[in-house]
C-alpha positions in Angstrom: 6.5 16.6 14.0 3.5 14.7 15.2 1.2 15.5 18.2 -0.2 12.0 17.6 0.1 9.4 15.0 -3.4 8.3 14.0 -2.7 6.6 10.7 -0.2 4.1 9.4 0.5 3.3 5.8 2.3 0.0 5.5 4.0 -1.3 2.4 4.0 -5.0 3.1 6.1 -6.0 0.1 8.0 -4.6 -2.8 6.9 -7.5 -5.1 4.4 -6.7 -7.7 2.6 -8.6 -10.6 2.0 -5.5 -12.5 4.3 -3.1 -14.5 2.7 0.4 -14.5 4.6 2.8 -16.6 4.6 5.7 -14.1 5.6 3.5 -11.2 9.2 4.0 -9.8 9.7 0.2 -9.4 10.3 -0.3 -13.2 11.7 1.3 -16.2 8.6 2.9 -17.8 6.6 -0.3 -17.6 9.5 -2.5 -18.8 12.3 -4.1 -16.6 12.1 -4.0 -12.8 14.6 -1.3 -11.7 17.7 -3.3 -10.6 18.4 -1.4 -7.3 14.9 -2.1 -5.9 15.2 -4.7 -3.1 12.6 -7.4 -3.6 11.5 -8.1 0.0 8.5 -8.8 2.2 8.1 -6.8 5.5 8.3 -9.7 8.1 5.2 -10.2 10.1 7.4 -10.8 13.1 8.9 -7.3 12.7 5.4 -5.8 12.4 4.3 -7.4 15.6 7.4 -6.5 17.5 7.9 -3.0 16.4 4.4 -1.8 15.5 2.4 -3.7 18.2 2.2 -0.8 20.6 1.5 1.8 17.9 -1.2 -0.2 16.4 -3.2 -0.1 19.6 -3.7 3.7 19.3 -4.1 3.9 15.5 -7.4 5.0 13.9 -6.7 3.8 10.4 -4.2 1.4 8.6 -3.7 1.7 4.9 -2.1 -1.4 3.2 -0.7 0.0 0.0 2.5 -0.2 -2.0 4.8 2.6 -3.2 6.7 -0.1 -5.1 4.7 -3.3 -4.4 1.3 -5.0 -4.4 0.2 -5.6 -0.8 -1.8 -8.7 -1.5 1.4 -10.6 -2.7 2.6 -10.8 0.9 2.5 -14.5 1.9 0.9 -13.7 5.3 -1.4 -11.0 4.1 -4.6 -12.4 5.6 -2.9 -13.1 8.9 -1.6 -9.6 9.1 -5.1 -8.2 8.4 -6.6 -10.4 11.2 -3.8 -9.3 13.6 -4.4 -5.6 13.0 -8.2 -6.0 13.5 -7.7 -8.1 16.6 -5.2 -5.8 18.2 -6.7 -2.4 17.4 -9.9 -0.6 16.8 -8.5 0.7 13.5 -10.3 0.6 10.2 -8.3 -0.7 7.2 -8.1 0.3 3.5 -6.3 -1.9 1.0 -5.1 -0.6 -2.4 -4.7 -3.3 -4.9 -4.6 -4.0 -8.7 -6.8 -7.0 -7.8 -5.3 -9.3 -10.6 -4.0 -11.9 -8.3 -5.2 -14.7 -6.0 -8.4 -16.7 -6.6 -12.0 -15.5 -6.0 -12.1 -17.8 -2.9 -9.3 -15.8 -1.4 -11.2 -12.6 -2.0 -14.3 -14.0 -0.3 -12.2 -14.9 2.7 -10.7 -11.3 2.8 -14.3 -9.9 2.8 -15.3 -12.1 5.7 -12.2 -11.0 7.7 -12.6 -7.3 7.0 -16.4 -7.3 7.7 -17.5 -3.7 8.4 -14.0 -2.4 9.4 -12.3 -2.5 6.0 -12.5 -1.2 2.4 -10.7 -2.3 -0.8 -9.8 0.1 -3.5 -9.4 -1.7 -6.8 -7.3 0.2 -9.3 -9.2 -0.4 -12.6 -8.1 2.1 -15.1 -10.5 1.6 -18.0 -12.4 -1.3 -19.5 -11.2 -4.5 -21.1 -9.8 -2.8 -24.1 -7.9 0.0 -22.3 -7.2 -1.1 -18.7 -4.1 -3.0 -19.5 -2.5 0.0 -21.3 -1.5 1.4 -17.8 -2.0 -1.6 -15.5 0.4 -3.7 -17.6 0.5 -7.5 -16.9 -2.9 -7.5 -15.2 -6.1 -9.1 -16.4 -9.3 -7.0 -16.5 -11.3 -10.3 -16.6 -9.6 -11.7 -13.5 -9.9 -8.4 -11.6 -13.7 -8.2 -12.2 -14.0 -11.8 -11.2 -12.1 -11.3 -8.0 -13.9 -8.0 -7.2 -17.3 -9.6 -7.7 -16.4 -12.4 -5.4 -15.3 -9.9 -2.7 -18.4 -7.8 -3.2 -20.8 -10.7 -3.1 -19.3 -11.9 0.1 -20.2 -8.6 1.7 -17.1 -6.6 1.1 -16.9 -2.8 0.8 -15.1 -1.8 -2.3 -14.3 1.2 -4.6 -13.6 1.1 -8.3 -10.7 3.6 -8.4 -10.2 4.9 -12.1 -7.0 6.6 -13.0 -7.6 8.9 -15.9 -5.6 9.2 -19.1 -6.4 10.3 -22.7 -6.8 6.6 -23.7 -9.6 5.9 -21.2 -11.3 9.2 -20.5 -14.2 8.4 -22.8 -15.1 5.3 -20.7 -15.6 7.0 -17.3 -19.4 7.0 -17.4 -19.6 3.4 -18.7 -17.2 2.3 -16.0 -19.3 4.0 -13.4 -22.4 2.2 -14.5 -20.5 -1.2 -14.7 -19.2 -0.7 -11.1 -22.9 -0.7 -9.9 -23.6 -4.0 -11.9 -20.5 -5.6 -10.4 -21.5 -4.7 -6.8 -18.9 -2.0 -6.0 -19.9 0.2 -3.1 -18.6 3.3 -4.9 -16.7 4.6 -8.0 -14.1 7.4 -8.0 -11.8 8.9 -10.4 -8.2 9.9 -9.7 -6.0 12.3 -11.6 -2.3 11.7 -12.1 0.4 14.0 -11.0 3.2 12.2 -12.8 3.3 13.7 -16.3 6.3 15.8 -15.2 10.0 15.6 -16.0 12.6 15.9 -13.3 12.9 19.7 -14.1 9.2 19.7 -13.1 8.0 20.6 -16.6 4.8 19.2 -18.0 5.0 16.4 -20.5 2.4 15.7 -23.3 3.2 12.0 -23.4 5.4 9.3 -21.8 6.9 6.2 -23.4 5.9 2.6 -22.4 8.8 0.0 -22.7 8.8 -3.7 -22.8 11.2 -6.1 -21.1 13.6 -5.8 -24.2 13.9 -2.1 -23.5 11.9 -1.1 -26.6 9.2 1.5 -26.8 5.9 -0.2 -27.6 3.5 2.7 -27.3 2.9 6.1 -25.5 0.5 7.2 -22.9 -0.8 10.8 -22.6 -2.6 12.8 -19.9 -6.3 13.5 -20.1 -7.5 16.2 -22.3 -10.6 16.9 -20.2 -10.0 20.1 -18.2 -12.2 18.8 -15.3 -9.9 15.9 -14.9 -6.5 17.5 -15.1 -4.5 17.8 -11.9 -5.2 21.4 -10.7 -1.5 21.7 -9.7 -0.4 21.6 -13.4 -1.7 25.1 -14.1 0.7 26.6 -11.5 3.6 24.6 -12.9 2.8 25.7 -16.4 2.6 29.3 -15.6 5.9 29.6 -13.6 8.3 31.5 -15.9 11.3 31.5 -13.7 13.5 28.6 -12.6 11.1 26.2 -11.0 13.5 24.8 -8.5 14.2 28.4 -7.3 10.4 29.0 -7.2 9.9 25.9 -4.9 12.2 27.5 -2.3 9.6 30.3 -1.9 6.4 28.3 -1.3 4.9 27.5 2.0 4.3 23.8 2.8 1.2 22.3 4.3 2.2 18.6 4.9 -0.7 16.3 4.3 0.8 13.5 6.4 1.3 15.8 9.4 -2.2 17.2 9.0 -3.8 13.7 9.2 -1.3 12.1 11.6 0.0 9.7 8.9 3.3 7.7 9.0 4.6 5.4 6.3 6.5 2.1 6.7 8.3 0.6 3.7 8.8 -3.0 2.9 12.4 -2.9 4.1 11.2 -1.4 7.5 12.1 2.2 6.9 9.8 4.8 8.5 9.1 8.1 6.7 6.3 10.6 6.8 4.7 9.6 3.5 5.0 7.6 0.3 6.0 10.6 -1.7 9.3 10.6 0.2 9.6 6.9 0.2 9.3 6.8 -3.6 12.6 8.8 -3.8 14.5 5.7 -2.7 14.6 3.8 -5.9 13.9 4.3 -9.6 15.3 5.5 -12.9 13.8 9.0 -12.7 14.8 9.3 -9.1 18.4 7.9 -9.2 19.7 9.1 -12.5 18.0 12.4 -13.0 16.4 13.9 -10.0 18.0 16.1 -7.4 15.3 15.7 -4.7 16.5 12.1 -3.9 20.0 13.4 -3.0 18.6 16.2 -1.0 16.4 13.7 1.1 19.4 11.3 1.6 21.7 14.2 2.7 19.1 15.1 5.3 18.9 11.5 6.5 22.6 11.0 6.5 23.3 14.2 8.5 20.8 13.2 11.1 21.7 9.6 12.1 21.7 7.8 8.7 19.4 5.1 7.4 19.6 2.9 10.5 18.0 5.7 12.5 14.8 5.3 10.5 14.9 1.6 10.1 12.7 -0.6 12.3 15.2 -3.3 12.3 17.6 -1.1 14.3 15.5 1.7 15.9 12.1 1.6 17.8 9.1 3.3 16.1 8.6 6.0 18.6 12.3 6.9 18.5 12.1 7.3 14.8 9.1 9.6 14.6 10.4 11.7 17.5 14.0 11.5 16.2 16.2 13.9 14.3 15.4 12.9 10.8 11.7 13.7 11.1 12.5 17.0 13.0 15.0 17.9 10.2 12.4 17.3 7.5 9.9 19.5 9.2 12.5 22.2 10.0 13.4 22.4 6.3 9.9 23.5 5.4 10.6 27.0 6.6 14.1 27.3 5.4 15.6 28.2 2.0 16.7 24.6 1.7 13.3 23.1 2.1 13.0 19.6 0.8 12.2 19.9 -3.0 9.9 16.8 -2.9 7.8 18.3 0.0 7.5 21.6 -1.7 6.5 20.0 -5.0 3.8 17.7 -3.6 2.4 19.7 -0.6 3.4 23.2 -1.5 0.7 25.9 -1.5 1.5 26.7 -5.1 -0.2 23.6 -6.6 -0.6 20.8 -4.0 -0.3 18.0 -6.4 -1.2 15.5 -3.7 -4.5 16.8 -2.7 -5.5 17.7 -6.3 -4.9 14.1 -7.4 -7.3 12.6 -4.8 -10.1 15.2 -4.7 -12.7 12.8 -5.9 -11.5 9.9 -3.8 -12.1 12.0 -0.7 -15.9 11.4 -1.3 -15.2 7.7 -0.5 -13.6 8.4 2.8 -15.9 7.7 5.8 -15.1 8.7 9.4 -11.6 7.4 10.2 -11.2 5.9 6.7 -8.6 8.1 5.1 -6.2 7.5 2.2 -3.6 9.7 0.6 
């Protein structure tokens, strides 16, 4: 599948202090989904199984499909180790609402000119918490300012919804006052049900399994994910339609491989997020299709760093089977939906963020 792996996305932990309603780790912002393992990726495993790969990597992204990377107890040590054992640049995606300002100052000093932090701040003090539930806008800004004042390179990453779309320009101006290096908007690709039909709103639950409010996609045409238009206009069975599209894998194009907090290695986070979650396990068919592919080609141990070496995984039968599926009638539904030529939801979601990439500094 890969001529060369140039980028690693590592989920250091599945723990998270937030409860975002469109994240697979919880039930629409309420309870943490019970099948999700709450684990940290051991630093010893990283050094043992990724040590050789790190030496040849251009870029490492510390991000979470299910977790908040900065919650890993050895986070700063891991960042130092990556920088000392490679020439890679690092990006960190965080909600920023944890640790103390002194910790963020230390991170800025460690990263120096080789790292960038993307703070997910989705609105201002009156709206941010509607999506980034259980986080504090005040604390995030305090931490971000400490990072910025210590010389850190940072981006205010603003995920757009109807409830915050009126604040984009104000947030952009505030980002300059707070010392952010850049400001970028991101469009969501998650207002879809499991039949891949568009939703005009989604519920937000509390820990008692009660709906407390609803969130809706932006109504500004310029901020709507471009892929939605194709989905909206498909009159036939959408799952049958997905079998006809050509797939241009973003992960393969940029040489990206993703490592989960449990140690599983997959091409991207869009496949990893099929592992756990209400929408995934109880409704969707794409999860079963992915797991069938894995089980027919060596099983979960064959993509698990606890049992299989990194190079054997990326050159192994599971990765080959995933790629071979793209040209068959049985192509992976998840791949077709996210990287199919019909809409390319992945690229559409990050089109403004691409401005903030510099040289080797890529995110997906």
